C-alpha positions as CSV (number, residue, x, y, z in Angstrom):
1,M,-39.9,-38.1,-3.6
2,S,-37.4,-35.3,-4.2
3,T,-38.4,-31.8,-5.3
4,P,-37.4,-31.0,-8.9
5,A,-34.6,-28.5,-9.2
6,D,-35.5,-25.0,-10.0
7,P,-34.5,-24.5,-13.7
8,T,-33.7,-20.9,-13.0
9,A,-31.3,-21.5,-10.2
10,E,-28.1,-22.3,-12.1
11,P,-28.4,-19.4,-14.7
12,T,-29.0,-17.0,-11.8
13,A,-26.0,-18.3,-10.0
14,D,-23.9,-18.0,-13.1
15,L,-25.1,-14.5,-13.7
16,T,-24.3,-13.4,-10.2
17,A,-20.8,-15.0,-10.4
18,E,-20.2,-13.2,-13.7
19,I,-21.3,-9.8,-12.2
20,L,-19.0,-10.3,-9.3
21,R,-16.1,-11.3,-11.5
22,N,-16.5,-8.3,-13.7
23,A,-16.9,-6.0,-10.7
24,L,-13.6,-7.2,-9.1
25,C,-11.7,-6.8,-12.4
26,V,-13.1,-3.3,-12.9
27,A,-12.0,-2.4,-9.4
28,A,-8.5,-3.5,-10.2
29,E,-8.6,-1.8,-13.5
30,E,-9.7,1.5,-12.0
31,A,-6.9,1.3,-9.5
32,S,-4.3,0.9,-12.3
33,I,-5.8,3.9,-14.1
34,V,-5.7,6.0,-11.0
35,V,-2.0,5.1,-10.5
36,V,-1.2,6.1,-14.1
37,R,-3.1,9.4,-14.0
38,S,-1.5,10.3,-10.6
39,A,2.0,9.2,-11.3
40,Y,4.9,11.6,-11.9
41,S,7.3,9.4,-13.9
42,T,7.2,9.8,-17.7
43,F,7.5,6.0,-18.2
44,I,4.4,5.4,-16.0
45,V,2.3,8.2,-17.4
46,E,3.1,7.7,-21.1
47,G,3.6,3.9,-21.0
48,A,0.5,3.3,-18.7
49,D,2.7,0.8,-16.9
50,A,0.9,0.1,-13.6
51,A,-0.2,-3.2,-12.2
52,A,-3.2,-3.6,-9.8
53,A,-4.7,-6.7,-8.2
54,I,-7.2,-7.9,-5.6
55,L,-6.2,-10.8,-3.3
56,D,-7.8,-12.4,-0.3
57,A,-6.4,-12.7,3.2
58,A,-5.2,-16.3,2.4
59,G,-2.9,-14.8,-0.2
60,R,-4.9,-16.0,-3.2
61,L,-4.9,-13.9,-6.4
62,V,-8.6,-13.0,-7.2
63,A,-8.5,-10.4,-10.0
64,H,-6.1,-8.0,-11.7
65,S,-6.1,-5.1,-14.1
66,A,-5.7,-5.6,-17.9
67,S,-2.3,-3.9,-17.8
68,T,-0.9,-6.3,-15.2
69,A,1.6,-8.7,-16.7
70,L,1.9,-12.3,-15.5
71,I,5.2,-11.6,-13.8
72,Q,3.5,-8.7,-11.9
73,C,0.6,-11.0,-10.9
74,A,3.2,-13.6,-9.6
75,S,5.0,-10.9,-7.6
76,L,1.9,-9.5,-5.9
77,R,0.7,-13.0,-5.1
78,S,4.2,-14.1,-3.9
79,A,4.9,-11.0,-1.8
80,L,1.7,-10.9,0.3
81,P,2.6,-13.9,2.5
82,Y,5.7,-12.0,3.6
83,V,3.7,-9.0,4.4
84,L,1.4,-11.2,6.5
85,E,4.4,-12.7,8.2
86,A,5.8,-9.3,9.2
87,F,2.4,-7.8,10.1
88,P,-0.1,-10.5,11.2
89,L,-3.7,-10.0,10.3
90,T,-4.7,-9.6,14.0
91,A,-2.4,-6.7,14.4
92,M,-3.5,-4.7,11.3
93,A,-5.7,-1.6,11.6
94,P,-8.0,0.1,9.0
95,G,-6.2,2.6,6.8
96,E,-2.8,0.9,7.0
97,V,-0.8,0.5,3.9
98,F,2.3,-1.7,3.5
99,L,5.2,-1.5,1.1
100,L,8.1,-3.8,0.0
101,N,10.5,-4.3,-2.9
102,D,12.7,-7.2,-1.6
103,V,13.4,-9.6,-4.5
104,Y,13.9,-12.5,-1.9
105,Q,10.4,-11.9,-0.4
106,G,8.4,-12.0,-3.7
107,G,9.5,-8.6,-5.0
108,I,11.0,-7.9,-8.4
109,H,13.9,-5.5,-7.9
110,A,14.6,-2.2,-6.0
111,N,12.7,0.1,-8.3
112,D,9.5,-2.0,-8.4
113,L,7.5,-0.9,-5.4
114,L,4.6,-3.2,-4.2
115,I,1.8,-1.6,-2.2
116,F,-0.8,-3.6,-0.2
117,R,-3.9,-2.2,1.6
118,P,-6.1,-4.5,3.7
119,V,-9.9,-4.4,3.3
120,F,-11.7,-5.1,6.5
121,V,-14.9,-7.2,6.8
122,N,-16.6,-7.6,10.2
123,G,-13.6,-6.1,11.9
124,A,-10.9,-8.2,10.3
125,P,-8.8,-8.0,7.1
126,A,-10.5,-10.3,4.5
127,Y,-9.0,-8.9,1.2
128,F,-6.1,-6.9,0.0
129,T,-5.7,-4.4,-2.8
130,G,-2.3,-4.3,-4.4
131,T,-0.6,-1.9,-6.8
132,L,2.9,-2.1,-8.4
133,I,5.0,0.2,-10.6
134,H,8.6,0.8,-11.5
135,V,9.4,4.1,-9.8
136,A,11.8,6.6,-11.4
137,D,14.8,6.1,-9.1
138,L,15.6,4.6,-5.7
139,S,19.4,4.9,-5.4
140,G,21.8,2.2,-6.8
141,L,24.8,2.6,-9.1
142,S,22.8,3.9,-12.0
143,A,19.7,6.0,-12.4
144,G,16.5,4.1,-12.8
145,G,17.9,0.9,-11.3
146,M,19.5,-0.3,-14.6
147,A,23.1,-0.9,-13.4
148,S,24.3,-4.0,-15.2
149,D,27.6,-3.9,-13.2
150,A,25.9,-4.4,-9.8
151,A,27.7,-7.3,-8.2
152,D,25.3,-7.5,-5.3
153,V,21.7,-6.5,-4.5
154,L,22.8,-3.5,-2.4
155,L,24.2,-1.9,-5.4
156,E,20.9,-2.1,-7.2
157,G,19.1,0.3,-4.8
158,V,17.5,0.7,-1.4
159,Q,16.1,-2.7,-0.2
160,L,12.7,-2.7,1.6
161,P,11.4,-5.6,3.5
162,P,7.7,-5.3,4.3
163,V,7.2,-1.9,6.1
164,R,4.2,0.2,7.0
165,I,4.1,3.2,4.7
166,A,0.8,4.7,5.7
167,T,-1.8,4.7,8.5
168,A,-5.3,6.1,8.7
169,D,-3.6,9.4,9.6
170,G,-1.6,9.5,6.3
171,L,1.9,8.7,5.2
172,V,4.6,7.6,7.6
173,D,6.6,10.8,7.0
174,D,9.9,9.5,8.5
175,L,10.0,6.6,6.1
176,V,9.0,8.8,3.1
177,R,11.8,11.2,3.9
178,V,14.3,8.4,4.0
179,L,13.1,7.1,0.6
180,A,13.2,10.6,-0.9
181,A,16.7,11.1,0.3
182,N,17.8,8.0,-1.5
183,S,16.4,9.1,-4.9
184,R,18.0,11.1,-7.7
185,T,14.5,12.4,-8.5
186,P,12.8,12.7,-5.1
187,E,9.7,14.6,-6.2
188,K,8.9,11.9,-8.8
189,L,9.5,9.1,-6.3
190,V,7.2,10.6,-3.7
191,G,4.6,11.4,-6.4
192,D,4.7,7.8,-7.7
193,L,4.4,6.5,-4.1
194,R,1.4,8.6,-3.5
195,A,-0.1,7.4,-6.8
196,L,0.4,3.7,-5.8
197,I,-1.4,4.3,-2.5
198,A,-4.2,6.2,-4.2
199,G,-4.8,3.3,-6.6
200,A,-4.9,0.8,-3.7
201,N,-7.3,3.1,-1.8
202,V,-9.7,3.4,-4.8
203,A,-9.7,-0.4,-5.3
204,A,-10.5,-0.8,-1.6
205,R,-13.4,1.5,-1.8
206,R,-14.8,-0.4,-4.8
207,L,-14.4,-3.6,-3.0
208,E,-16.3,-2.3,0.0
209,E,-19.1,-1.2,-2.4
210,I,-19.2,-4.7,-3.8
211,I,-19.5,-6.1,-0.3
212,D,-22.3,-3.7,0.5
213,A,-24.2,-4.8,-2.7
214,H,-23.6,-8.5,-2.4
215,T,-22.9,-9.1,1.3
216,A,-19.6,-10.4,2.6
217,E,-20.8,-14.0,2.5
218,G,-22.0,-13.5,-1.1
219,L,-18.7,-12.1,-2.2
220,A,-16.7,-14.9,-0.4
221,R,-18.9,-17.6,-2.1
222,G,-18.5,-15.8,-5.5
223,V,-14.7,-15.7,-5.1
224,D,-14.4,-19.3,-4.1
225,G,-16.6,-20.3,-7.0
226,Y,-14.7,-18.2,-9.5
227,L,-11.3,-19.6,-8.4
228,T,-12.6,-23.2,-8.3
229,H,-14.1,-22.8,-11.8
230,T,-10.8,-21.5,-13.2
231,E,-8.9,-24.4,-11.5
232,R,-11.3,-26.9,-13.0
233,R,-10.8,-25.4,-16.5
234,I,-7.1,-25.4,-16.4
235,R,-6.9,-28.9,-15.1
236,A,-9.1,-30.0,-18.0
237,E,-6.7,-28.3,-20.4
238,L,-3.7,-30.0,-18.7
239,A,-5.4,-33.4,-18.9
240,A,-5.6,-32.9,-22.7
241,L,-1.8,-32.7,-23.0
242,P,0.3,-35.9,-23.5
243,E,1.5,-37.3,-20.2
244,G,5.2,-37.7,-19.6
245,T,8.4,-35.8,-18.8
246,Y,9.9,-33.5,-21.4
247,M,13.3,-31.8,-21.2
248,G,14.3,-28.4,-22.5
249,E,17.0,-25.8,-22.0
250,Y,18.1,-22.4,-23.3
251,G,21.2,-20.2,-22.8
252,L,22.1,-16.6,-22.1
253,D,24.6,-14.6,-24.0
254,D,27.2,-15.2,-21.2
255,G,27.0,-19.0,-21.7
256,R,24.9,-19.7,-18.6
257,R,22.0,-22.1,-19.1
258,I,18.6,-22.7,-17.8
259,R,17.5,-26.4,-17.8
260,V,14.0,-27.7,-17.1
261,A,12.0,-30.9,-16.9
262,V,8.2,-30.5,-17.5
263,T,6.2,-33.4,-16.2
264,I,2.5,-33.6,-17.2
265,E,0.4,-35.9,-15.1
266,A,-3.3,-36.6,-15.6
267,G,-3.8,-37.8,-12.0
268,P,-5.1,-41.1,-10.6
269,P,-7.1,-43.3,-13.0
270,G,-10.6,-42.1,-13.3
271,A,-9.8,-38.7,-11.6
272,A,-8.9,-36.8,-14.8
273,P,-9.3,-34.0,-15.5
274,S,-9.8,-33.0,-11.9
275,G,-6.5,-34.4,-10.8
276,A,-4.4,-33.2,-13.8
277,H,-1.3,-31.2,-12.8
278,V,2.1,-30.3,-14.0
279,V,5.5,-30.2,-12.4
280,V,8.1,-27.7,-13.7
281,D,11.6,-28.6,-12.3
282,F,14.6,-26.4,-12.9
283,D,17.1,-28.8,-11.4
284,G,20.4,-28.6,-13.3
285,T,20.1,-24.9,-14.0
286,D,23.4,-23.0,-13.6
287,E,24.2,-21.3,-10.3
288,Q,23.4,-17.7,-9.6
289,A,25.9,-15.1,-10.8
290,A,27.5,-12.0,-9.2
291,S,25.8,-9.8,-11.8
292,P,22.1,-8.8,-12.4
293,V,21.2,-11.8,-14.6
294,N,19.5,-13.7,-11.8
295,S,15.8,-14.0,-11.3
296,G,13.9,-13.9,-8.0
297,F,11.5,-16.8,-7.5
298,S,8.4,-14.7,-8.1
299,Q,9.6,-13.7,-11.6
300,T,10.5,-17.2,-12.6
301,L,7.0,-18.3,-11.4
302,G,5.5,-15.6,-13.7
303,G,7.6,-16.9,-16.6
304,V,6.4,-20.4,-16.0
305,M,2.8,-19.4,-15.9
306,Y,3.2,-17.5,-19.2
307,A,4.8,-20.4,-20.9
308,L,2.2,-22.9,-19.8
309,R,-0.6,-20.7,-20.7
310,C,0.6,-20.6,-24.3
311,F,-0.4,-24.3,-24.5
312,V,-3.9,-24.0,-22.9
313,D,-7.1,-22.1,-23.7
314,P,-6.1,-18.4,-23.9
315,S,-9.5,-17.3,-22.6
316,L,-8.7,-18.7,-19.1
317,P,-8.8,-15.9,-16.5
318,M,-5.6,-15.4,-14.6
319,N,-6.3,-16.0,-10.9
320,E,-5.3,-18.4,-8.1
321,G,-7.1,-21.2,-9.9
322,C,-4.4,-21.2,-12.6
323,F,-1.6,-21.6,-10.0
324,V,-3.1,-24.5,-8.0
325,P,-2.3,-27.4,-10.4
326,V,1.2,-26.1,-11.1
327,E,4.2,-27.1,-9.0
328,V,7.4,-25.2,-9.7
329,R,10.7,-26.4,-8.3
330,M,13.4,-23.7,-8.3
331,P,16.8,-24.7,-6.7
332,R,17.8,-22.0,-4.2
333,G,21.0,-20.2,-5.3
334,S,20.4,-20.9,-9.0
335,L,19.8,-18.4,-11.8
336,V,16.0,-18.9,-11.4
337,N,15.9,-18.4,-7.6
338,C,18.6,-16.1,-6.4
339,T,19.5,-15.7,-2.7
340,W,21.0,-12.8,-0.8
341,P,23.2,-10.9,-1.7
342,Y,23.0,-11.9,-5.4
343,P,21.3,-9.2,-7.6
344,G,18.1,-9.8,-9.5
345,G,17.4,-6.6,-11.4
346,G,18.3,-8.0,-14.8
347,R,15.9,-10.9,-14.5
348,W,14.5,-10.5,-18.0
349,A,17.1,-12.6,-19.8
350,T,16.8,-15.5,-17.3
351,V,13.0,-15.4,-17.1
352,A,12.7,-15.4,-20.9
353,A,15.3,-18.2,-21.1
354,A,13.2,-20.2,-18.7
355,E,10.2,-19.7,-20.9
356,E,12.2,-20.8,-24.0
357,A,13.3,-23.9,-22.1
358,I,9.7,-24.8,-21.3
359,F,8.7,-24.1,-24.9
360,A,11.4,-26.5,-26.1
361,A,10.2,-29.1,-23.7
362,L,6.6,-28.8,-24.7
363,T,7.5,-28.7,-28.4
364,R,8.7,-32.2,-27.9
365,A,5.4,-33.1,-26.4
366,L,3.4,-31.3,-29.0
367,P,5.5,-30.9,-32.2
368,E,2.6,-29.6,-34.1
369,R,2.5,-26.6,-31.8
370,G,6.2,-25.9,-31.7
371,V,7.8,-22.5,-31.7
372,A,11.2,-20.9,-32.4
373,A,13.0,-18.5,-30.0
374,S,12.0,-14.9,-29.7
375,G,13.8,-11.6,-29.3
376,I,13.3,-10.2,-25.8
377,L,12.9,-7.0,-24.0
378,Q,15.9,-4.7,-24.4
379,G,15.8,-2.2,-21.6
380,F,17.7,1.1,-21.3
381,S,17.8,4.3,-19.3
382,I,19.1,7.8,-20.3
383,S,19.7,10.2,-17.5
384,G,20.9,13.8,-17.3
385,T,24.4,14.8,-16.2
386,A,24.1,18.6,-15.8
387,R,20.6,18.3,-14.1
388,P,18.5,15.4,-13.0
389,W,16.2,13.9,-15.6
390,L,15.5,10.3,-16.6
391,H,14.0,8.4,-19.5
392,M,13.4,4.7,-19.1
393,S,12.1,2.5,-21.8
394,F,12.4,-0.9,-23.4
395,D,11.9,-2.2,-26.9
396,L,10.9,-5.7,-27.8
397,G,12.3,-8.0,-30.5
398,G,10.4,-10.2,-32.9
399,M,8.6,-13.2,-31.7
400,G,9.6,-16.6,-33.0
401,A,7.6,-18.3,-35.7
402,S,5.5,-21.3,-34.8
403,A,4.6,-24.5,-36.6
404,E,1.4,-22.8,-37.7
405,R,2.2,-19.1,-38.5
406,D,4.8,-16.3,-38.8
407,G,6.1,-14.7,-35.6
408,P,4.5,-11.3,-34.8
409,D,6.8,-8.2,-35.2
410,A,8.1,-6.3,-32.2
411,T,6.3,-8.4,-29.7
412,G,8.8,-10.6,-27.9
413,A,8.2,-13.7,-25.8
414,L,7.4,-11.8,-22.6
415,F,5.5,-8.6,-22.3
416,G,6.8,-6.3,-19.6
417,G,3.7,-4.4,-18.6
418,G,1.7,-1.3,-19.4
419,R,-0.8,-0.6,-22.2
420,N,1.5,1.3,-24.5
421,I,4.5,-0.8,-25.5
422,V,5.8,2.2,-27.5
423,P,5.1,5.5,-25.6
424,Q,3.9,8.4,-27.7
425,V,6.7,10.5,-29.2
426,E,5.3,13.9,-28.6
427,P,4.9,13.7,-24.8
428,I,8.4,12.2,-24.4
429,E,9.9,15.1,-26.4
430,A,7.8,17.6,-24.5
431,R,9.0,16.3,-21.1
432,L,12.6,15.4,-21.8
433,P,15.7,17.0,-23.6
434,L,15.8,14.4,-26.4
435,R,14.3,13.9,-29.9
436,V,12.8,10.7,-31.2
437,E,14.1,10.4,-34.8
438,E,13.0,6.9,-35.7
439,V,10.9,4.0,-34.5
440,S,10.8,1.4,-37.3
441,L,10.8,-2.3,-38.1
442,I,14.1,-3.8,-39.4
443,P,13.7,-5.6,-42.7
444,D,15.3,-9.0,-42.9
445,S,15.6,-9.3,-39.2
446,G,13.1,-12.2,-38.8
447,G,14.7,-15.7,-39.2
448,A,13.8,-17.4,-42.5
449,G,11.7,-20.5,-42.5
450,R,8.6,-22.1,-43.6
451,H,7.2,-19.6,-41.3
452,R,9.2,-16.4,-40.8
453,G,10.3,-15.0,-37.5
454,G,8.9,-11.6,-36.4
455,L,10.9,-8.5,-37.1
456,G,12.9,-6.5,-34.6
457,T,12.8,-2.8,-34.3
458,R,15.1,0.2,-34.5
459,T,14.7,3.3,-32.2
460,V,16.9,6.4,-32.6
461,L,16.9,8.9,-29.7
462,R,18.9,12.2,-30.3
463,M,20.3,14.0,-27.2
464,L,19.6,17.7,-26.8
465,E,21.7,17.8,-23.7
466,D,24.7,15.8,-22.4
467,A,23.5,12.5,-20.8
468,Q,24.6,9.0,-20.0
469,V,23.0,5.7,-20.9
470,D,22.7,2.3,-19.2
471,T,21.7,-0.7,-21.3
472,R,20.5,-4.2,-20.4
473,G,19.9,-6.7,-23.2
474,D,20.4,-10.3,-24.2
475,R,20.1,-12.6,-27.3
476,L,22.5,-10.1,-29.0
477,R,25.6,-12.3,-29.1
478,R,23.5,-15.4,-29.5
479,P,20.4,-14.4,-31.5
480,P,17.1,-16.2,-31.1
481,S,17.5,-19.6,-32.6
482,G,15.2,-21.1,-35.3
483,A,13.4,-24.4,-34.9
484,A,12.8,-27.5,-37.2
485,G,15.3,-26.2,-39.7
486,G,14.4,-22.5,-39.5
487,A,17.1,-19.8,-39.4
488,A,18.0,-17.7,-36.4
489,G,16.8,-14.2,-36.2
490,R,19.1,-11.2,-36.8
491,A,20.9,-10.1,-33.7
492,G,20.1,-6.6,-32.3
493,G,22.4,-4.3,-30.4
494,Y,22.9,-0.9,-28.8
495,Y,24.9,1.9,-30.6
496,R,26.2,5.4,-30.0
497,E,25.7,7.5,-33.1
498,R,28.0,10.5,-33.4
499,A,26.8,13.8,-34.6
500,D,28.6,13.1,-37.9
501,G,26.7,9.8,-38.4
502,A,29.5,7.5,-37.4
503,R,28.2,4.6,-35.3
504,E,29.9,2.5,-32.6
505,P,28.5,-0.4,-30.6
506,L,27.8,-0.2,-26.9
507,D,28.0,-3.3,-24.8
508,A,24.7,-5.2,-24.2
509,K,25.1,-4.4,-20.6
510,A,26.8,-1.0,-20.7
511,T,26.8,1.3,-17.6
512,R,26.9,5.1,-17.4
513,Q,28.2,5.5,-20.9
514,P,28.4,9.2,-22.0
515,L,26.1,10.6,-24.7
516,R,27.0,14.2,-25.8
517,A,24.4,16.7,-27.0
518,G,23.9,15.9,-30.7
519,E,24.7,12.2,-30.3
520,A,22.1,9.5,-30.5
521,L,21.3,6.3,-28.8
522,V,20.3,3.6,-31.4
523,V,18.5,0.6,-30.0
524,E,18.0,-2.4,-32.4
525,T,16.2,-5.4,-31.1
526,S,16.7,-9.0,-32.3
527,G,14.4,-10.7,-34.8
528,G,12.6,-13.9,-33.9
529,G,13.7,-17.3,-35.2
530,G,12.2,-19.0,-38.2
531,Y,10.3,-22.3,-38.1
532,G,10.8,-25.0,-40.7
533,D,12.8,-25.3,-43.9
534,P,12.9,-21.9,-45.7
535,A,12.6,-23.7,-49.0
536,E,9.1,-24.7,-48.0
537,R,7.8,-21.2,-47.6
538,V,4.9,-20.7,-50.0
539,P,5.5,-18.3,-52.9
540,E,2.5,-16.1,-52.0
541,A,4.0,-15.5,-48.5
542,L,7.3,-14.6,-50.1
543,R,5.7,-12.1,-52.4
544,K,3.8,-10.5,-49.6
545,D,7.0,-10.2,-47.5
546,L,8.6,-8.3,-50.4
547,A,5.6,-6.1,-51.0
548,D,5.4,-5.2,-47.3
549,G,9.1,-4.5,-47.0
550,R,9.6,-7.2,-44.4
551,V,12.3,-8.7,-46.5
552,T,14.5,-7.3,-49.3
553,P,15.0,-9.1,-52.6
554,R,18.4,-10.5,-51.6
555,E,16.9,-12.0,-48.5
556,R,13.6,-13.2,-50.0
557,T,14.2,-16.8,-49.0
């Protein structure tokens, strides 16, 4: 006769797992806060743009900070295997810290530095803490790594394969001096680098405290259970989607196109939902270009995960369990998987187009959950000419409307990271020789439809010293398209505003364009596309749009 199960066993196990999960997430969160508070670059400090994660020695993503975007998760997860290839676990020593930025080895681009610190258990590395930020400057044609005319990756900045940046004795000074010598703002670069390491060290200490409290075996069981539970949940979500293969595509302003086939499979009969999985195949996507419009494989992977998560339970935690049932096929040498020496710094347009292509494919599978195209991140950097200073930022366009609701304003389809999407005006003006004259929504910029696209934004930055600007945008010549009869959003743009108020357009990918003292950079982002026939918009929604100033009387439909 079997012994009855203890009715308290399962709740206790669940409680312990939840305590461990939260402890790991808090450790990553504290790391990201340490990086922000220790960093030197204005964009990091004021935008709170720092990613942090905990991974295990098998390269699995375990937990991450709240400010870590999906593309950053994908990069940290994708880069660690290359670190382990260059520095085997058996050769690592306590206190070592590793650094890379190589886009072909899981990195993002030259200015995004990834830090990994091993955490030892019983004398061997069992976990890694990772941090990631966009440092102020690391060489390249333009300050801040924004050169839109870089024809190869070497023109984007210093390339770093996995290297040892610190030991138990401190920083590897020779390497730090080389990096500083290749930066227009060496003090900020070294300060940011120290901040990254400080964050990874704090997360490592917290992880060691968790191990002391729960034992190494207890933590390992908790991690396995947490990841398995997430995998089970996402497979159940995928099993609820209609099986089949669905096609989608989306184009860039330069005419290049991303094509995708999304295949949803429930698994063998009787195995669902445990066998459900999805294959995302970019076969047919245009070849890579000799300009920074390409995406490294880790960034495309992040875009895929974002797009798929829009069709499953949003409460799903983001960890290795989400990646397991997703197979992504990215042809080497294509826009979505560039190879040396093709540049990958301007990946945003391609990653966002990959997302839109997946949205289009899954809209065919689930027309009741369809969505129109969105305005995307429009990056820019302003740098001093008489003395070294740098302001980097990005503004987001309106999100496309869906079959169910209007698109959110100033949100875009892919969030770039950080907690503050619009940094506070006062600290920027206190740190830099410029004045922020306007940050506003643009009326009538959202595409008309049964549901209206989200509005784009206008930002006006007045120069107090001579400077130069680099821009990097897309969906400006070809604004975000509507869906199901909805209208396209209003195209954005970049402009130079003279002291007398005259305005002239800058190219969407301008490089090192002069801005004289008294002139302003005007950044306008694209509105999201509308969804459905505009004639079907309910009168109450039209009246509210007018009352809120989102549309003007002449554009009320």
